[in-house]
Each structure stands twice: as structure tokens, then as C-alpha cells.
C-alpha positions in Angstrom: 0.3 0.3 -0.2 1.1 3.8 -0.6 2.1 5.9 2.7 -0.8 7.7 3.9 -0.1 11.3 3.6 0.1 12.5 7.0 -0.4 9.5 9.0 2.2 7.5 8.2 4.8 9.8 6.4 7.8 10.9 8.1 8.2 14.8 8.6 8.6 16.8 6.0 9.9 20.1 7.8 12.1 20.0 11.3 10.0 20.6 14.5 9.5 24.7 15.5 12.6 26.1 17.6 10.7 27.5 21.0 11.3 24.9 23.6 10.0 27.0 26.9 6.5 28.2 27.5 8.1 31.6 27.7 9.6 31.5 23.8 6.5 30.2 22.8 4.2 33.1 24.1 7.0 35.4 22.7 6.5 34.0 19.2 2.7 34.8 19.2 1.6 31.3 19.6 -2.0 30.9 20.4 -4.1 27.6 21.0 -6.8 26.3 18.4 -8.9 23.6 19.1 -8.5 20.7 16.8 -11.6 20.9 14.7 -10.6 24.5 14.3 -7.7 23.4 12.6 -8.7 20.5 10.7 -11.6 22.8 9.2 -8.9 25.7 8.5 -6.0 23.6 6.7 -9.1 22.1 4.8 -10.7 25.0 3.7 -6.8 26.1 2.6 -6.5 22.7 0.9 -9.8 23.8 -1.2 -8.9 27.0 -1.7 -6.0 26.2 -3.5 -7.7 23.7 -5.5 -6.1 20.7 -4.0 -7.3 16.7 -3.2 -8.9 17.6 0.3 -8.0 13.7 1.4 -5.1 12.5 -1.1 -5.6 8.5 -2.0 -9.3 8.3 -2.1 -10.5 6.8 -5.3 -13.7 6.8 -6.6 -15.3 9.1 -3.6 -14.5 12.5 -5.2 -18.2 13.7 -6.1 -20.0 11.3 -3.1 -18.0 10.3 -0.2 -16.0 13.5 0.1 -17.9 16.3 -0.1 -20.5 14.7 2.7 -16.7 14.5 4.9 -15.6 17.5 4.0 -18.8 19.5 5.2 -19.1 17.6 8.3 -15.8 18.5 9.3 -16.6 22.2 8.1 -19.3 21.9 10.7 -17.0 20.4 13.6 -19.2 17.5 13.6 -18.4 13.7 15.0 -18.7 11.1 12.5 -19.8 7.9 11.4 -18.4 5.8 8.3 -21.3 3.4 7.2 -20.2 0.9 4.6 -19.4 -2.7 3.4 -16.2 -4.0 4.1 -13.1 -2.9 1.9 -14.7 0.2 1.2 -11.7 2.1 2.1 -13.2 3.2 5.4 -10.1 3.0 7.5 -7.9 4.2 5.0 -10.2 7.5 4.7 -10.2 8.0 8.5 -6.3 7.5 8.5 -6.0 10.3 6.1 -7.6 12.5 8.0 -4.5 13.1 9.9 -3.1 14.7 6.7 -5.6 18.1 7.7 -3.6 18.7 11.1 -1.3 21.2 11.4 2.3 19.2 10.8 4.0 20.1 14.7 1.9 21.0 17.8 3.4 22.1 20.7 2.7 20.1 23.8 3.9 20.5 27.5 7.1 17.8 28.5 5.7 15.1 30.1 2.3 15.3 30.1 0.2 12.4 29.0 -2.6 14.0 27.5 -0.7 16.1 24.6 -1.8 19.5 26.7 -1.0 22.4 24.8 1.0 24.6 26.9 -0.9 27.7 26.6 -4.0 25.7 27.0 -3.4 23.0 30.5 -6.4 20.8 31.1 -4.9 18.5 33.6 -4.0 19.0 37.6 -0.8 17.5 36.6 -0.4 20.1 33.9 -1.4 23.2 36.4 1.1 22.5 38.9 4.6 22.0 36.6 3.3 25.5 35.0 2.7 27.0 38.5 6.3 25.6 39.8 8.4 26.6 36.4 6.3 29.7 35.0 8.5 30.7 31.5 10.7 27.9 31.7 8.1 25.5 31.6 9.5 22.7 28.9 7.9 22.4 25.4 8.1 19.8 22.7 6.5 19.4 19.7 4.5 16.6 18.5 4.3 15.3 14.7 0.8 14.8 13.6 1.6 11.0 12.5 1.6 10.9 16.3 -1.5 12.5 16.8 -4.0 9.4 16.2 -5.7 7.1 17.9 -7.2 3.6 17.1 -9.1 0.8 18.4 -10.7 -1.8 16.9 -14.1 -2.3 18.8 -14.4 -6.2 20.2 -16.7 -7.4 22.6 -14.0 -7.4 25.4 -13.1 -3.8 25.3 -13.4 -2.2 28.6 -14.1 1.1 30.2 -10.4 1.4 31.1 -9.1 0.5 27.3 -11.4 3.4 26.2 -11.4 5.8 29.1 -9.0 5.0 32.3 -9.2 3.2 34.9 -7.6 4.1 38.6 -4.1 2.6 39.0 -3.5 0.6 41.8 0.2 1.4 41.7 -0.1 4.9 41.8 -2.6 4.6 45.1 0.0 2.2 46.8 2.6 4.5 46.4 1.4 6.7 49.0 -1.4 9.0 46.8 -4.8 9.6 48.2 -8.1 6.9 46.8 -9.8 10.3 44.9 -7.1 11.7 43.4 -6.8 12.7 40.3 -3.3 11.3 39.6 -3.7 8.2 40.3 -5.7 7.7 37.3 -4.2 5.6 34.6 -5.7 7.3 30.9 -7.1 5.1 28.1 -6.7 5.2 24.5 -9.1 8.3 24.0 -8.1 10.8 26.3 -4.1 9.8 25.3 -5.6 11.3 22.0 -6.3 14.2 23.3 -5.7 17.3 20.7 -5.8 14.6 17.6 -7.9 12.2 15.6 -9.3 9.0 17.2 -11.1 6.2 15.4 -13.3 3.2 16.7 -13.4 0.8 14.1 -16.5 -1.6 13.7 -18.5 0.3 16.7 -21.4 -1.9 16.7 -19.4 -4.5 18.0 -18.7 -2.7 21.5 -21.3 -3.5 23.8 -23.2 -0.9 24.8 -22.4 -0.5 28.4 -19.1 0.5 27.1 -20.5 2.7 24.1 -22.3 4.6 26.9 -19.1 5.6 28.6 -18.3 7.8 24.9 -21.4 9.7 25.6 -20.1 12.6 27.7 -17.0 12.3 25.1 -19.4 13.2 22.2 -21.6 15.8 23.9 -19.6 17.0 26.8 -16.1 16.6 25.5 -14.9 15.2 29.2 -14.8 11.6 30.8 -15.9 10.3 33.7 -13.9 7.3 35.5 -15.4 5.8 38.3 -16.3 7.9 41.0 -13.7 10.3 40.2 -14.6 14.1 39.8 -12.4 14.2 36.6 -13.3 16.7 34.1 -11.0 16.8 31.0 -12.4 19.0 28.6 -11.0 16.8 26.0 -10.0 18.4 22.4 -10.7 15.6 19.5 -12.1 14.2 16.4 -14.1 11.2 17.2 -14.8 9.2 14.0 -16.2 5.5 13.9 -17.0 2.8 11.3 -19.2 0.6 11.1 -20.6 -2.3 8.6 -24.4 -2.1 7.7 -24.7 -5.8 8.2 -23.5 -5.6 11.8 -25.0 -2.1 12.3 -28.4 -4.2 12.0 -27.9 -7.8 13.0 -24.9 -8.5 15.1 -24.4 -5.3 17.1 -26.2 -2.0 16.9 -25.0 1.6 18.2 -27.2 3.2 21.0 -29.6 5.8 19.9 -28.1 8.2 22.8 -24.5 7.3 21.1 -25.7 7.8 17.1 -27.6 10.8 18.1 -24.3 12.6 19.2 -22.8 12.2 16.1 -22.9 15.0 14.0 -22.9 13.4 10.5 -23.5 9.4 9.1 -21.3 9.5 6.0 -22.1 6.0 3.7 -19.1 4.9 1.6 -19.0 2.3 -1.6 -17.2 0.6 -3.8 -16.1 2.4 -6.9 -18.4 3.3 -9.4 -16.6 3.4 -12.6 -14.5 0.6 -14.0 -11.9 3.4 -14.3 -11.8 4.1 -10.5 -11.5 0.1 -9.9 -8.5 0.1 -12.3 -6.8 2.8 -10.2 -7.7 1.9 -7.5 -5.9 -1.5 -8.3 -2.9 0.3 -9.2 -2.4 2.4 -6.5 -3.2 0.0 -3.7 -1.6 -3.7 -5.0 2.0 -4.3 -4.2 3.7 -5.9 -7.4 6.8 -4.9 -7.1 9.7 -6.5 -4.3 12.8 -5.0 -3.1 15.0 -8.2 -1.4 17.8 -7.2 -3.9 18.1 -10.8 -4.6 17.1 -11.1 -8.3 17.1 -7.6 -9.7 15.2 -8.4 -12.9 12.1 -10.1 -10.6 11.7 -6.9 -8.5 9.4 -4.8 -11.1 6.9 -7.3 -12.9 4.9 -5.8 -15.4 1.4 -6.3 -15.0 -0.1 -5.6 -19.0 -3.5 -3.1 -18.5 -5.4 -5.4 -20.0 -4.4 -7.8 -17.4 -5.5 -5.3 -14.5 -8.8 -4.9 -16.4 -9.6 -7.9 -16.4 -8.9 -8.4 -12.8 -11.1 -4.8 -12.0 -14.1 -6.7 -14.2 -13.9 -10.0 -12.5 -14.3 -8.3 -9.3 -17.7 -6.2 -10.1 -18.9 -9.0 -11.6 -18.4 -11.0 -8.3 -19.8 -8.5 -6.4 -23.2 -8.1 -9.1 -23.5 -11.9 -8.9 -26.8 -13.5 -7.2 -24.7 -16.5 -6.0 -23.1 -14.2 -3.7 -24.0 -12.5 -0.1 -24.8 -9.0 -1.3 -25.3 -8.1 2.5 -21.1 -8.8 2.8 -19.7 -7.1 0.0 -17.0 -7.8 -2.1 -13.6 -6.3 -0.4 -11.5 -4.2 -2.6 -8.7 -6.3 -1.0 -10.3 -9.0 -3.0 -8.9 -7.5 -6.6 -5.4 -6.2 -4.5 -4.9 -9.7 -3.9 -5.7 -10.9 -7.7 -3.7 -8.6 -9.3 -0.2 -9.2 -6.4 -1.0 -13.3 -7.3 -0.8 -13.1 -11.0 2.2 -10.7 -10.5 3.4 -13.6 -8.3 2.6 -16.0 -10.8 4.5 -14.2 -13.6 7.6 -13.9 -11.2 7.3 -17.8 -10.9 7.3 -18.5 -14.8 10.2 -16.1 -15.2 12.3 -17.7 -12.3 11.7 -21.5 -13.4 11.8 -20.5 -17.2 14.4 -17.9 -17.3 12.8 -15.1 -18.3 14.5 -12.3 -18.3 11.6 -9.7 -17.2 8.5 -11.2 -15.5 5.4 -10.0 -17.4 2.0 -11.8 -16.4 -0.3 -13.2 -19.2 -3.5 -14.5 -19.4 -2.3 -17.6 -18.5 -1.8 -16.5 -14.8 -5.4 -15.6 -14.4 -6.5 -18.9 -13.1 -4.8 -18.9 -10.0 -6.7 -16.0 -8.6 -9.8 -18.5 -8.3 -8.6 -20.7 -5.3 -6.4 -17.8 -3.9 -9.2 -15.5 -3.4 -12.1 -17.7 -2.9 -11.7 -17.4 1.0 -12.6 -13.2 0.0 -16.1 -14.4 -1.0 -19.2 -15.1 1.1 -21.7 -16.7 -1.0 -25.2 -16.9 -0.9 -25.8 -20.1 0.2 -24.6 -20.6 3.4 -25.4 -24.3 4.1 -23.0 -25.2 1.2 -20.0 -27.1 1.9 -17.1 -24.9 2.1 -15.2 -27.2 0.2 -18.0 -27.4 -2.6 -16.5 -27.2 -6.4 -19.4 -25.3 -7.0 -17.9 -22.1 -5.9 -15.0 -22.4 -7.8 -16.7 -23.1 -10.8 -19.3 -19.7 -10.4 -15.3 -17.9 -10.1 -14.2 -19.3 -13.0 -17.4 -18.5 -15.1 -17.0 -14.9 -14.0 -13.5 -14.6 -14.5 -14.0 -16.0 -18.4 -16.9 -13.5 -18.5 -14.6 -10.4 -17.4 -12.0 -11.7 -19.7 -14.3 -11.7 -22.8 -16.0 -8.2 -21.8 -12.4 -6.9 -21.9 -11.6 -8.9 -24.9 -14.4 -7.1 -26.7 -13.8 -3.8 -25.3 -10.1 -3.7 -26.3 -10.1 -5.1 -29.5 -13.1 -4.1 -30.9 -12.6 -3.8 -34.7 -9.4 -5.1 -35.1 -8.6 -7.6 -37.6 -7.4 -10.5 -36.2 -8.0 -13.2 -39.2 -4.2 -13.7 -40.0 -3.6 -15.0 -36.3 -7.0 -16.9 -36.5 -5.6 -18.7 -40.2 -2.7 -20.2 -38.5 -4.7 -22.2 -37.1 -6.6 -23.3 -40.5 -4.7 -26.1 -41.6 -4.8 -28.2 -38.0 -1.9 -26.8 -36.3 -2.1 -25.7 -32.2 -0.2 -23.5 -30.3 0.7 -25.1 -26.9 0.7 -22.7 -23.8 0.8 -22.9 -19.8 1.8 -21.7 -17.0 5.1 -22.6 -17.1 5.9 -21.7 -21.4 8.2 -19.0 -21.4 7.7 -16.1 -24.1 10.0 -17.1 -26.5 8.4 -20.7 -27.0 5.1 -19.8 -27.0 5.8 -17.0 -30.2 7.7 -19.3 -31.6 4.9 -21.5 -32.3 3.3 -18.6 -34.4 6.3 -17.5 -36.6 4.7 -13.9 -37.7 2.0 -12.8 -36.4 0.1 -10.5 -38.7 -0.7 -7.0 -36.8 1.3 -7.6 -33.7 2.0 -4.0 -33.4 -1.7 -2.4 -33.8 -2.6 -5.6 -30.9 0.0 -4.1 -28.7 -1.1 -0.7 -29.5 -4.8 -1.5 -28.7 -3.6 -3.0 -25.3 -1.6 0.0 -24.3 2.0 -1.3 -24.8 4.5 2.1 -25.6 6.7 1.6 -28.5 9.7 1.2 -26.2 8.3 -1.9 -24.4 7.5 -4.2 -27.3 9.2 -6.8 -25.7 9.2 -10.7 -26.5 7.5 -10.8 -23.1 4.5 -8.1 -24.0 4.4 -9.7 -27.5 3.6 -12.9 -25.9 1.2 -11.2 -23.6 -0.5 -9.3 -26.3 -0.7 -12.4 -28.1 -1.9 -15.0 -25.4 -4.6 -12.1 -25.1 -5.8 -12.5 -28.4 -5.9 -16.1 -28.3 -8.3 -16.7 -25.6 -10.3 -13.9 -26.7 -10.8 -15.9 -30.3 -11.6 -18.9 -28.1 -13.8 -16.8 -26.1 -15.7 -15.4 -28.7 -16.3 -18.9 -30.6 -13.7 -18.3 -33.0 -10.8 -21.0 -32.0 -10.6 -24.1 -29.4 -9.4 -24.5 -26.6 -8.2 -27.7 -24.4 -6.7 -27.8 -21.3 -4.6 -30.3 -19.4 -3.5 -29.6 -16.2 -1.0 -26.7 -16.6 -0.8 -26.9 -20.2 -3.4 -25.5 -22.8 -3.7 -26.0 -26.1 -5.5 -23.7 -28.4 -6.5 -24.6 -31.9 -9.1 -24.8 -34.8 
């Protein structure tokens, strides 16, 4: 996966200079709440014509405007959508809207702003040291907290609890400094995410009510009033939202916005997402030639169409959905298949071909929930459904890419009873050697988006094999498959 801007990337600039409270004041610093910070930086991006949340593919006209309005309004929000729709990715990308650096009191568990202390500890420290109070700087990548909601999550995990060790040290029970803070207060002045919120027990959800409305926390019988400063974002799957669990009504009411996500609406977005997210390059230093296998555009399109057909299939449980990870893993699988062939057969550069496509079916079956929940998990019918949809995707791509292209010259090669053998371990020179001169090869390569400078034997073999498969799927050639061997003929 690519880096998430502002969340996982390293700082792009050094931290500011002030190291004490006095220096910070003299520099004209002011305190700004997190939601104001997000709003200001979002409006600045929009004003410059920049993407508000870079890397979010297919949401530009649907999801992102809703998220932008929620941020501008200062709302906490719930993202509602099926698995693999980019909800977690979107939440983490919000971190990029925070200031790159923000001042904090050195030693504060709550990331307190030096000009806006909220804890007893912070007020005492400033009273003791005055303008010499040490100030540090926190990068925005450290201002994000996340919790996957599970039934065993406790109030202590999220909010906090009494620390018996601090009590044993002699502090009075009831002293706020005996509290061990949970994940939410430790993300003060940042963004906190609760993934799969309906899985959180209802009694635990109650603990978030004050965080969302009064912006403070309550821990047991302690009089702890911490005015927390954060954006709370939750995610949920619609199926879980109604069946496996639910978000309690008072908590739903406190979220300012609910945003529905979706899978890519356009084929072009599906392909763009594949190219962005699929990890098809390796850097182990052992085999430099194999580090960057080539995935021809027509194969990425086949995988994208295959994914969309699986999502639309009546045999697949529509409530569960088909994650974007299904497509990403499929593209990575065919890249690995190409590298394996290159290593075994001695090809100089791995290039994925149609013969690599069948490898995605057994590898991806576990990512699909079929509608017949009572079926045998080893039912071969599931494989047959996926194989059929993969052939359908290949035929659709062939028609879209090669419509109007004259392939009669290639087809005539078989009129005398000749055959062409291919397979997952047949190298490109062997495949091409069976065909001799291939009419209109340059035009075919052009249709498949292969630049003139990259028209190698491996690229030519990938294009020719796609054409042969297309002729078979449109009933102009025959094909016989025997294990790893594929034989095309008249």
C-alpha cells in the first residue's frame, strides 16, 4: 500500500524552535482546537484546488463532499459501509489535515497545549516553572489513536481506570493523579477512531456519551473533568449495524454526521485503485530482474471487471460485499505467478499473461461469502462460479480492447490443423516461436496500451495469448486445458 499522507509518512520539515513556554508566548503562538485546525487546513486545501484527502479513489463526487461538510461543521462522524470500501483508509487520511507540528507540555500524558493546560499535573507544572516550563513538539502522525471494537473492550481501555500502583505509592484514593488514562484521553488534541463500533458492548458505548457531547470523561467515582479536544470518527458495516450489534440511540444522536461509503462506481476508478494499492514490486536485492514484474493494462482491467462481476453475482451474499482487497490480492497473485514462471523458465523480465489468471480463483475464494450459507465450504461449485465470472470478465475486456481489430491473420494460422501450446510455465519465446510472423502484432500491442519502447518478447507473448483467449471466448478458436497445459486450435 502507498503511504497515507500525514499519517504514516515521516516529517517533511523540522520541528519549530521554541523549547519553553516563554519562548512560545513570545513567538505569538495561540491555542486552536483540533476541529478548528482541521477546518482551517481543509479550507486552505480546497482554496488551492488541491485534493482534500489524497489517495481516496472514486469518492471525489460522493463521499468526500459529505466528509468535507462534516469537518467544516465541526461534526464527529460515522462512516457506514461494507468491508473493503476504504473506511479505515479515509479515517487515517484525515490526519493529513492536522498541522504538521503542534506544541505540547513535555511529560504530559494528554498531549496538553502549553497555553491550554487541562490536568492538575499541567497546572502545577506551569505554576512551578513559569515561562521556563519545557515545551516539546508533536508531529501529526502521533496525533492519531485507533481501537478495533471487540466485545472484550473495557471502559478502562477506552477511558481509563484507577492505577493501583499509584495508589500504593501513597497517593490518596480519589486523587486524579491516580488515574491511568485510556486510549481516548491519550489522543487528546488529535483524531480518535473506533473501528466496527457496533461490536462494542452497549454498556461500553455509554462511556463515549460524555466524550461526544460534554467533551469530557468520567472515571468511576472520580471528579475528573477533562475538557478533551479531539475529533471522534467511527466506522461500521451495515450488516453488523443492524444484526450483529448496534449503535445505541443516544450515541448515534451525538454523532454529527453519518456518511455512507461505497465501492468504486466506475471501472476506471476500480483500475486506478488497483494500481494505487496493489503491491507488485519487491526489493529483496536477490533477483533484481524480478523485482518489478509488468502487469499489462488489459490484465488489470480483467481483474477489475472480475471483481465487479463477483460483487453483482446473485450467488454472492450482497450484504457481506466483496472487498477491494479481493481485487488487490488477485492482481498481486498474477504478478507472483509471472515472477514464478520467469524464475523457472528463465525469462529475463516477468510479464503477467492470461495463463496466470486461473491462479486467482483458488487464492481468492476465501474472500467471498456465497449466498448459500449451508453449502459445503469445499464445494467445487464455488470455484466453478468464480471461473465462469473470470472468463466473462476476460471476454468483456477483449471486446472492449479489440473491437474492430482484424485478427483473421492470427486465426488463419490454425486453418491447417496447427495448434499452439501455452501454459503457466511456457516462456514467451517458446509461445511466440510456435506462431512465426504474427500479422498486425504492432496494432494489437497498441490496442493493449504497450508503448513502442516496451514491446519486448514477453509483452508480445502477453498480447498474443490475450488475443488467442479472446478468439476462444468468442467461439472462433477451440481450447483444451490439461493441468498446466493449454492448447489452442481450430
